Structures are given as C-alpha cells and as structure tokens.
DOPARO-950589 format. One record per atom (N, C-alpha, C, CB): atom name; x, z, y. Coordinates in steps of 0.001 Angstrom, whole numbers. Glycine has a CB too. Example, Ala and Ser with C-alpha at 12.3 -4.5 7.8 and 13.67 -1.06 7.14 Angstrom:
DOPARO-950589
  name       px       pz       py
     N    13190     7800    -5690
    CA    12300     7800    -4500
     C    13200     7800    -3300
    CB    11308     9046    -4473
     N    12850     7080    -2250
    CA    13670     7140    -1060
     C    12900     7870       30
    CB    14084     5725     -598
This chain:
DOPARO-950589
  name       px       pz       py
     N   116773    64970   104269
    CA   115391    65947   104202
     C   115745    67279   104232
    CB   114482    65792   102874
     N   114832    67854   104911
    CA   114832    69429   105248
     C   114495    70058   103931
    CB   113681    69917   106460
     N   115169    71336   103558
    CA   114858    72148   102541
     C   113814    73080   103193
    CB   116107    72844   101936
     N   112730    73317   102372
    CA   112036    74267   102551
     C   112358    75800   102057
    CB   111036    73811   102123
     N   112370    76746   103503
    CA   112628    77851   103603
     C   111679    79091   103088
    CB   112885    77830   104736
     N   112198    79606   101821
    CA   111069    80424   101036
     C   111596    82012   101481
    CB   111081    80081    99054
     N   110603    82711   101859
    CA   110876    84036   102192
     C   109755    84814   101755
    CB   111150    84221   103607
     N   110424    85936   101427
    CA   110182    87343   100599
     C   110176    88380   100864
    CB   110767    87623    99844
     N   109121    89290   100860
    CA   109090    90611   101403
     C   108154    91165   100268
    CB   108529    90745   103037
     N   108252    92542   100651
    CA   108083    93211    99411
     C   106935    94619    99930
    CB   109827    93710    98736
     N   106173    95596    99441
    CA   105604    96510    99981
     C   104665    97262    99187
    CB   105131    96065   100968
     N   103868    98369    99533
    CA   102935    98995    98822
     C   101746    98394    99401
    CB   103011   100483    98864
     N   101699    98407   100699
    CA   100800    97562   101377
     C    99539    98732   101162
    CB   100614    95838   100645
     N    99993   100163   101232
    CA    98551   101464   101060
     C    98095   101524   102581
    CB    99137   103495   100435
     N    96621   101618   102584
    CA    95905   102155   103922
     C    96506   100867   105101
    CB    96546   104119   104393
     N    96412    99588   104818
    CA    96639    98643   105368
     C    96460    98685   106695
    CB    96119    97850   104869
     N    97776    98481   107599
    CA    97739    98808   109323
     C    98561    97805   110083
    CB    98425   100379   109756
     N    98367    98102   111599
    CA    99356    96862   112116
     C   100640    96573   112054
    CB    99355    96736   113206
     N   100988    97758   111453
    CA   102543    97753   110940
     C   102937    96413   110282
    CB   102815    98954   109791
     N   102063    96897   109148
    CA   102091    95794   108068
     C   101831    94347   108061
    CB   101341    96114   107268
     N   100853    94101   109162
    CA   100238    92888   109951
     C   101491    92494   110033
    CB    99334    93019   111380
     N   102503    93105   111193
    CA   103407    92815   112031
     C   104678    91972   111509
    CB   103734    94000   112560
     N   104852    92542   109829
    CA   105957    92470   109570
     C   105855    91248   108751
    CB   106490    93633   109074
     N   104621    91010   108248
    CA   104141    89411   107644
     C   104217    88434   108488
    CB   102697    89241   107191
     N   103670    88739   109798
    CA   103212    87697   110772
     C   104950    87133   111333
    CB   101992    88547   112228
     N   105541    88324   111143
    CA   107156    87931   112072
     C   107694    87271   110633
    CB   108468    89710   112880
     N   107776    87501   109514
    CA   107994    87044   108139
     C   107928    85238   108378
    CB   106642    87784   106983
     N   106779    85227   108379
    CA   105963    84023   107901
     C   106259    82816   109620
    CB   103797    84726   107482
     N   106956    83879   110812
    CA   107537    82686   111477
     C   108587    82140   111449
    CB   107529    82719   112416
     N   109394    82920   110434
    CA   110583    82291   110251
     C   111000    81564   108906
    CB   111448    83213   110524
     N   109935    81324   108174
    CA   110038    80725   107189
     C   108489    79670   106452
    CB   110586    81889   106424
     N   108989    78688   105554
    CA   107913    78083   105780
     C   106809    78272   104552
    CB   108307    76722   106066
     N   107297    79264   103784
    CA   106743    79479   102435
     C   106744    81103   102204
    CB   107676    78649   101270
     N   105605    81884   102615
    CA   106031    83577   102419
     C   105383    84218   101156
    CB   105452    84581   103790
     N   106315    84818   100325
    CA   105907    85574    99164
     C   106011    86555    99484
    CB   106424    85478    98054
     N   104997    87455    98910
    CA   104654    89010    99289
     C   104679    89778    97790
    CB   102918    89183   100138
     N   105768    90604    97433
    CA   105621    91180    96509
     C   104611    92766    96509
    CB   106937    91194    96188
     N   103689    93136    95912
    CA   103266    94391    96011
     C   103392    95424    95260
    CB   102349    94367    96126
     N   103541    96160    95436
    CA   104071    97253    93973
     C   103116    97836    93789
    CB   105268    98430    94029
     N   103164    98075    92181
    CA   102183    98445    91392
     C   101616    99922    91653
    CB   102668    98265    90080
     N   100766   100719    91155
    CA   100381   101375    91185
     C   101163   102679    90646
    CB    99511   100936    90902
     N   101808   101973    89431
    CA   102917   103151    88759
     C   104274   102901    89368
    CB   103134   103031    86953
     N   104828   101448    90035
    CA   106175   101685    90292
     C   106045   102495    91814
    CB   107099   100168    90269
     N   105102   102649    92626
    CA   104879   103380    93839
     C   104928   105238    92998
    CB   103052   102716    94720
     N   104364   105521    92038
    CA   104168   106837    91521
     C   105610   106958    91155
    CB   103033   107043    90305
     N   106322   105979    90939
    CA   107834   106653    90059
     C   108633   107008    91092
    CB   108850   105524    88999
     N   108624   105921    92430
    CA   109597   106621    93122
     C   108863   106984    94526
    CB   110971   105731    93261
     N   107615   107158    94766
    CA   107275   108079    95751
     C   106513   109259    95207
    CB   106526   107420    96779
     N   106597   109433    93957
    CA   105899   110757    93658
     C   104230   110713    93873
    CB   106564   111911    94678
     N   103786   110063    94396
    CA   102501   109651    94237
     C   101681   108425    94017
    CB   102155   109991    94988
     N    99985   108523    93919
    CA    99858   107489    93665
     C    99066   106794    94994
    CB    99311   107494    92377
     N    99370   105570    94983
    CA    98678   105276    96147
     C    97281   105192    96257
    CB    99078   104252    96544
     N    96375   105348    97524
    CA    95274   105528    97423
     C    94176   104639    97407
    CB    95189   106165    98060
     N    94748   103466    97813
    CA    94309   102064    97604
     C    94820   101744    96060
    CB    95005   100982    98820
     N    93690   101425    95034
    CA    94564   100758    93855
     C    95012    99437    94045
    CB    93838   100690    92585
     N    96186    98955    93105
    CA    96942    97974    93071
     C    95951    96646    93325
    CB    97735    98044    91764
     N    94802    96587    92413
    CA    94257    95162    92183
     C    93338    94962    93885
    CB    93005    95125    90433
     N    93202    95777    94446
    CA    92636    95932    95915
     C    93719    95843    97117
    CB    91914    97391    96031
     N    94955    96221    96575
    CA    96001    95735    98014
     C    96330    94592    97745
    CB    97451    96516    98373
     N    96209    93735    96240
    CA    96942    92554    96042
     C    95852    91727    96946
    CB    97229    92071    94337
     N    94863    91797    96576
    CA    93721    91136    96845
     C    93572    91020    98566
    CB    92507    91946    96086
     N    94072    92149    99268
    CA    93930    92139   100601
     C    94985    91355   101024
    CB    93885    93411   101202
     N    96494    91641   100727
    CA    97427    91001   100987
     C    97217    89512   100819
    CB    98358    91502   100337
     N    97013    89169    99693
    CA    96602    87487    99282
     C    95505    86870   100547
    CB    95575    87430    97436
     N    94544    87580   101347
    CA    93918    86969   101611
     C    94601    86776   103331
    CB    92609    87459   101145
     N    95682    87367   103748
    CA    96123    87479   105180
     C    96761    85846   105148
    CB    97390    88966   105550
     N    96435    85662   106005
    CA    96916    83732   106585
     C    98295    83692   106795
    CB    96222    83066   108340
     N    98801    84765   107059
    CA   100294    84489   106638
     C   100837    84656   105195
    CB   101122    85365   107411
     N   100409    85072   104564
    CA   100891    85034   103408
     C   100564    83488   102305
    CB   100324    86379   102906
     N   101428    83321   101909
    CA   100983    81799   100974
     C   100915    82126    99584
    CB   102177    80434   101049
     N   101606    83333    99041
    CA   101595    83766    97684
     C   101640    85154    97746
    CB   102678    83228    96860
     N   100947    85976    96566
    CA   100921    87338    96684
     C   101427    87552    94869
    CB    99177    88002    97326
     N   102529    88131    94777
    CA   102964    88602    93288
     C   102992    90315    93040
    CB   104615    87982    93004
     N   102982    90323    91804
    CA   102876    91514    91430
     C   104612    92164    91699
    CB   102205    91477    89827
     N   104911    93538    92055
    CA   106123    94029    91835
     C   106084    95109    91264
    CB   106807    94132    92792
     N   106908    95168    90207
    CA   106974    95883    88980
     C   108162    96645    89133
    CB   106978    95023    87734
     N   108990    96196    89434
    CA   110700    96912    89791
     C   111018    96665    91192
    CB   112134    96122    88859
     N   111907    97584    91501
    CA   112274    97518    92877
     C   113713    96406    92699
    CB   112602    99273    93572
     N   114116    95482    91888
    CA   115331    94999    91792
     C   114894    93632    92503
    CB   115980    94985    90262
     N   115563    93546    93416
    CA   115380    92338    94293
     C   116287    91016    93744
    CB   115849    92771    95867
     N   117360    91493    93422
    CA   118207    90371    92670
     C   117304    89448    91542
    CB   119509    91186    91806
     N   116456    90259    90849
    CA   115784    90071    89877
     C   114557    89021    90106
    CB   115447    91317    89477
     N   113887    89584    91314
    CA   112778    88998    91912
     C   113548    87902    92662
    CB   111858    90011    92817
     N   114550    87531    92980
    CA   115146    86612    93229
     C   115055    85358    92394
    CB   116163    87045    93339
     N   115780    85974    91136
    CA   115804    84926    89947
     C   114872    84184    89572
    CB   116037    85383    88896
     N   113477    84957    89630
    CA   112343    84226    89691
     C   111712    83885    90515
    CB   111701    84517    89236
     N   111823    84157    91551
    CA   111107    83614    93040
     C   112242    82504    93807
    CB   110809    85211    94294
     N   113354    82355    93586
    CA   114352    81448    94429
     C   113952    81586    95480
    CB   114512    80051    94209
     N   113950    82349    96197
    CA   113713    82651    97934
     C   114971    82415    98527
    CB   113241    84305    98412
     N   115017    82018    99972
    CA   116260    81889   100710
     C   116674    83113   101757
    CB   116137    80574   101482
     N   115167    83921   102190
    CA   115392    84981   103147
     C   114604    86367   102283
    CB   114639    84507   104827
     N   115229    87463   102393
    CA   114393    88848   102268
     C   114061    89669   103358
    CB   115037    89747   101476
     N   112988    89352   103751
    CA   112418    90228   104828
     C   112327    92218   104644
    CB   110800    89530   104925
     N   112423    93201   105585
    CA   112572    93774   105254
     C   112225    94822   106838
    CB   113575    93462   104415
     N   111385    96147   106725
    CA   111603    96446   107913
     C   112850    97273   107864
    CB   110472    97039   108502
     N   113143    97597   109516
    CA   114445    98065   109416
     C   114927    99769   108803
    CB   114857    97847   110852
     N   113878   100166   108295
    CA   113939   101964   108043
     C   114672   101816   107013
    CB   112477   102995   107684
     N   114862   100510   106304
    CA   115650   100755   105178
     C   117213   100141   105573
    CB   114907   100020   103819
     N   117522    99792   106661
    CA   118662    99095   106820
     C   119838   100225   106564
    CB   118673    98367   108278
     N   121097    99734   106170
    CA   122423   100425   106312
     C   121945   101621   105205
    CB   122890   100987   108107
     N   121234   101739   104282
    CA   120903   102634   103144
     C   122095   102087   102148
    CB   119188   102456   102520
     N   122430   103142   101484
    CA   123205   102497   100050
     C   122665   101243    99129
    CB   123234   103677    98965
     N   121575   101867    99100
    CA   120767   100251    98067
     C   120403    99434    98983
    CB   119150   100426    97025
     N   120240    99211   100202
    CA   120132    97530   101025
     C   121549    97347   101342
    CB   119083    97373   102720
     N   122440    98213   101429
    CA   123769    97955   102126
     C   123964    96922   100541
    CB   125076    99673   102609
     N   123829    97369    99054
    CA   124449    96478    97924
     C   123466    95517    97641
    CB   124847    97241    96578
     N   122342    95344    98021
    CA   121788    94378    98224
     C   122288    92883    99064
    CB   120907    94968    98650
     N   122601    93342   100186
    CA   122961    92728   101513
     C   124342    92186   100730
    CB   123119    93904   103069
     N   125278    92912   100222
    CA   126203    92280    99417
     C   126166    91160    98600
    CB   126526    92984    98785
     N   125036    91679    97605
    CA   124420    90532    96328
     C   124222    89157    96873
    CB   122790    90967    95667
     N   123219    89731    97907
    CA   122174    88123    98656
     C   123488    87477    99320
    CB   120531    88536   100347
     N   124545    88189    99760
    CA   125253    87112   100613
     C   126243    86364   100177
    CB   125765    87577   101645
     N   126487    86941    98824
    CA   127495    85754    97691
     C   126634    84980    97654
    CB   128048    86089    96015
     N   125230    85114    97312
    CA   124556    83858    96693
     C   123914    82882    97756
    CB   123389    84321    95681
     N   124029    83092    99084
    CA   123557    82591   100233
     C   121857    83337   100627
    CB   123594    80873    99972
     N   121572    84090   100425
    CA   120858    84708   100517
     C   120521    85201   101823
    CB   121079    85318    99779
     N   119672    85182   102977
    CA   119676    86145   104149
     C   118989    87508   104075
    CB   119075    85485   105244
     N   119098    88151   104597
    CA   118488    89162   104905
     C   118038    89666   106656
    CB   119327    90006   104219
     N   116617    90005   106609
    CA   116573    90032   108098
     C   115391    91240   108133
    CB   116139    88369   108912
     N   115982    91739   108878
    CA   115360    93478   109243
     C   114639    93596   110489
    CB   116634    94700   109463
     N   113103    93900   110323
    CA   112469    93902   111353
     C   112044    95147   111950
    CB   111592    93196   111157
     N   112171    95594   113468
    CA   111701    96908   113759
     C   110818    97494   113119
    CB   111321    97013   114787
     N   111050    98535   112812
    CA   109901    99834   112399
     C   108482    99721   113363
    CB   110719   101620   112792
     N   107455    99663   113010
    CA   106574    99802   114056
     C   106303   101258   114200
    CB   105343    99001   113847
     N   106372   101713   115476
    CA   106644   103244   115999
     C   105173   103155   116192
    CB   107793   103683   117491
     N   104810   104444   115606
    CA   103506   105371   115915
     C   102978   104804   114697
    CB   102494   105182   117466
     N   102728   104186   113555
    CA   102021   103891   112530
     C   102330   104132   111693
    CB   101739   103063   112354
     N   101740   104640   110594
    CA   102622   104090   108602
     C   101471   104845   108003
    CB   104815   105014   107814
     N   101416   104529   106692
    CA   100312   104604   105732
     C   100183   106220   105769
    CB   100659   103869   104132
     N   101725   107177   105747
    CA   102196   108318   105321
     C   101199   108849   106606
    CB   103990   108575   105193
     N   101429   108321   107810
    CA   100995   109521   108938
     C    99604   108936   108898
    CB   101857   109594   110722
     N    98933   107887   108502
    CA    97306   107966   108194
     C    96821   108563   107382
    CB    96714   107006   107914
     N    97671   108898   106380
    CA    97208   109589   104938
     C    96921   111323   105622
    CB    98831   109468   103397
     N    97979   111626   106122
    CA    98040   113192   106606
     C    96841   113313   107438
    CB    99449   113648   107528
     N    96842   112106   108496
    CA    95687   112507   109516
     C    94743   112609   108946
    CB    95346   111735   110556
     N    94008   111683   107456
    CA    92867   111975   106671
     C    92750   113220   106105
    CB    92756   111146   105724
     N    93839   114005   105915
    CA    93853   115149   104777
     C    93654   116423   105876
    CB    95547   115233   103680
     N    94181   116153   107498
    CA    93985   117150   108012
     C    92576   117270   108964
    CB    95154   117338   108594
     N    91827   116207   108392
    CA    90559   115999   109228
     C    89268   115680   107904
    CB    90853   114446   110497
     N    89651   116414   107224
    CA    88411   116098   106180
     C    87398   117217   106489
    CB    88879   116153   104424
C-alpha cells in the first residue's frame, strides 16, 4: 500500500498573484494532499514590519478556495519543525528566494534527519506582492 504524500507550504499570500498560484500548483503536482499555512497579520507585522494589505481572514479564505489546496491552516510562527510535529507532512515546499539562507539551511538539516524533503521552486520573476504594492502606491 502506497503512503499518502503530504505537502506543506506557507506564505503571506497578500495581493494574491500568479507567483502564488504557481507555487501552489507545482506543490500539488508533487504530493497527494497539500496543506498551506497562511501567516497571521501579527506574524507578518513582526517579521516584515508592516501589516498585510489584505486582512488574514480574507487571505486564508482566498487560499482555501484554490483547487490545488486541500487544507488551509493558520501560521502563527515561522517554526517549520513545530508545524511538522502538528501536521506530519513529508515535503516542505518553498520559493528558492530562501534557498541557502542560514534559516533554511538549518531547517534543511533538521528535516533531513527526520526524512522530510525540502523542495524549492524558482521564484516567479517579474511579480511579487511587494512590487504590486509599490506600483499601487506610486499610482495613487
């Protein structure tokens, strides 16, 4: 009997765009069940020093409605090992803009020891929530 492959990815998903959709689609192609953690407004404000434009309740509803997402969960902290303990996923998916950073090198080492794979997807060039936000600010 084949074991169900559970994937996990996280994000703010503010000003949802094609890059967000790409990562969810590609992640779902590599697992049977995709769980997506959506960062709370407080978490984003803590590590980004700004509140998201779209409130958490709306962002999680948007992500949960996407056909590639099997389950949307609240992400209250960035501790991926704690998320694994709670959700028991087999693969962590992330954009490659975080690859080889000290934080993700440590996560990779921790997950390797427990048999969880990390898969990095290429960052979608030409679009980001930050770029969209800057464009909106400049064109008020």
